C-alpha positions, 0 to 999 in steps of 0.5 A: 437547421439550428433554431433562432436563438439556440445556443451554437453546439460546441465540439466535445473536445471543448469540454475535456480539461485542458491538461487531458485534451491531447490524450482524448484527441491522440486516441481518438485520431489513432483509432480513427487511423486503424491504430491499436488504441485502450479501448477505456480509459479516465480523463477530466470534463468541465461542466457548464458549471465549471465543475471539473468532472471525471469521465470513463469512455469506452470507444469502438471504431464505426462506419457513419455515412461512408466515413470512419468515425468513433461511437464513444461510450461515457460514464461519470466516475467522479465519486469513484475516482474521489474515493480512490485518490482518498484511499490512496491518500490514507494509504499513503498518510498510514504507511508513513506513521507507521513508518516513522512509530518508535516501535519495530514493525514488521509483516512476516508472511506464511513462509516466514519471510519479511513482506514489509518493515518499518524502519525502526524495525531496520535500525533495530537490527542494523539493516540498510533500507530495504535490505530486509524484504524477503529475507527470513524471519530466523536471521532475527534469532541467536539460532533457528532452535530460538526461531522455532521455539518461538513460532511453536509458542506464538502459533495457537495464541495466533491462530485463536486470533489472540495477541502473543507477547513475550521478552526474549533474546535477539541478534542484530544484522551483526551478530549482536545479542540484545533484549526485545520485547515482542508481540504478534498478531495474525491478519488473518487468523481464519486464514493463516496464509495471511501471514501476522504482523509483529511489534518489536521493543528494543529493551536492552537499556530497561533491562541495563536499568533494572540490573542497576536498580537490583544491584543498588537495593542489595548493596 
């Protein structure tokens, strides 16, 4: 019996955020019917202070007074969810910055294959969007010997946690050769299996200007 003046109990669904009510109600009804339902999932509520909070529910089917009911365990995951959303946003923003960088950036795995590259890297090598993913990095070198030679020179520097830098000749997908400045660094020097990040700058124009200046100086 409710005491005189005490507020009436509100159905739980009234606290659920309007955008999540259908999800919560559907899962509840399906569980009552004995259907297979995901045992836990996140949803939003609006508390008595009109603040939106995230809860994670873990519900099981039970019998209550000879009827099917659900026993629900609720965990407030508002802070955790906010941190996850912030991390996802930071990752999206970080990738956007890298993708629009003026230098080519590529992540090469331990087997020498492209795992990720930015737009400038594709433009340097005349590759279409996404075309270079999964390709062996050897495509960027005039020959296999050139690829292996750079690897031998870079390996001890990268393994020691340093940054390997060198001006070399490279090759675009259409076979055109160009001058490049490359620098590479291990993701984790203690674990070579995590691969390395390389930065590539096309310095062909700079080389041409240097050659023209030298030529004028000897006139």
